[in-house]
C-alpha positions, 0 to 999 in steps of 0.5 A: 161420286158413286152416284155421279159415276152410276148416273153417267154409266146408266143414265139413271139415278143410283142413289136416292136422298135416303142413301145420302142421309144414311151415308151422312149418318155413317160419316158422323158415326164412324168418322169421315175417314171411313167413308171411302171404305164404306162406299167401296165395301158397300159397292162391292157387296151390292155388286156381288149380291145383286149379280148372284140374285139376278143369276139365280132368278130371285131378282128381276131387274128393278131400281137399284138398291144401295141403302141395305149395302150401305147399312151392312158396310157401316 
């Protein structure tokens, strides 16, 4: 769902195959009921961190990273 929404908004791929594998592993580990919360928390965390990094100049616009935020939310 997140990948489809991001792709529709930016016409780029937002989640790679590793992100899907990590999300599947988190679903097995925490239970499928936690997946919506993990996706929401990782999206919010990623948005905040990447916005701050872009504003401070430590991050140049590049390909989106979602795996570190999925890991942190899990």
